[in-house]
C-alpha positions in Angstrom: 9.8 -24.0 -79.0 7.7 -21.1 -80.0 6.8 -20.7 -83.7 8.5 -17.8 -85.3 6.3 -15.2 -86.9 6.9 -15.1 -90.7 3.9 -13.1 -91.9 2.5 -15.9 -94.0 1.9 -19.6 -94.0 4.2 -20.0 -97.0 7.2 -18.5 -95.2 6.5 -20.7 -92.2 6.4 -23.7 -94.4 9.7 -22.7 -96.0 11.2 -22.3 -92.5 10.0 -25.8 -91.5 11.4 -27.4 -94.7 14.7 -25.5 -94.7 15.4 -26.3 -91.0 14.1 -29.9 -91.1 17.6 -31.5 -90.8 18.7 -29.1 -88.1 15.6 -29.7 -86.1 16.0 -33.5 -86.5 19.6 -33.2 -85.3 18.4 -31.2 -82.3 15.7 -33.7 -81.5 18.1 -36.7 -81.7 20.7 -34.8 -79.6 18.2 -33.9 -76.9 17.2 -37.6 -76.7 20.9 -38.7 -76.4 21.5 -36.0 -73.8 18.6 -37.2 -71.7 19.9 -40.8 -71.9 23.4 -39.7 -71.0 22.3 -37.5 -68.1 20.3 -40.3 -66.5 23.3 -42.5 -66.2 24.3 -43.3 -62.6 27.7 -41.7 -63.3 27.2 -39.2 -66.2 30.2 -38.0 -68.1 30.1 -34.3 -67.4 32.5 -33.4 -70.2 30.3 -35.3 -72.7 27.2 -33.6 -71.4 28.8 -30.2 -71.6 29.9 -30.9 -75.2 26.3 -31.9 -76.1 24.9 -28.8 -74.4 27.2 -26.6 -76.5 26.1 -28.4 -79.7 22.4 -28.0 -78.7 23.0 -24.3 -78.1 24.6 -24.0 -81.6 21.7 -25.8 -83.2 19.2 -23.6 -81.3 21.0 -20.4 -82.5 21.0 -21.7 -86.1 17.3 -22.3 -86.0 16.3 -19.1 -84.3 18.6 -17.0 -86.6 16.9 -18.5 -89.7 16.0 -15.8 -92.2 13.5 -16.3 -95.0 14.9 -15.5 -98.4 
C-alpha cells in the first residue's frame, strides 16, 4: 500500500493512528482470505464476501481525510 501524502509527518501520524483498527481488520481479513483460498475446495461465496469486505476497508482507508 502506498503511503498517502499528507504534507507533514504529524498528519501522517494522525492517519496511522486513526486508521489503526481498520488496517488491523484488513490485515486479519487478508490472512483469513489467503487461508480460505488455499483450501482444496474453496467456498467461492465466502471468498467473494471477504473480497467485498476488503474492498470496503480499502475504500475507507484511502478516503481518509485529515481533520
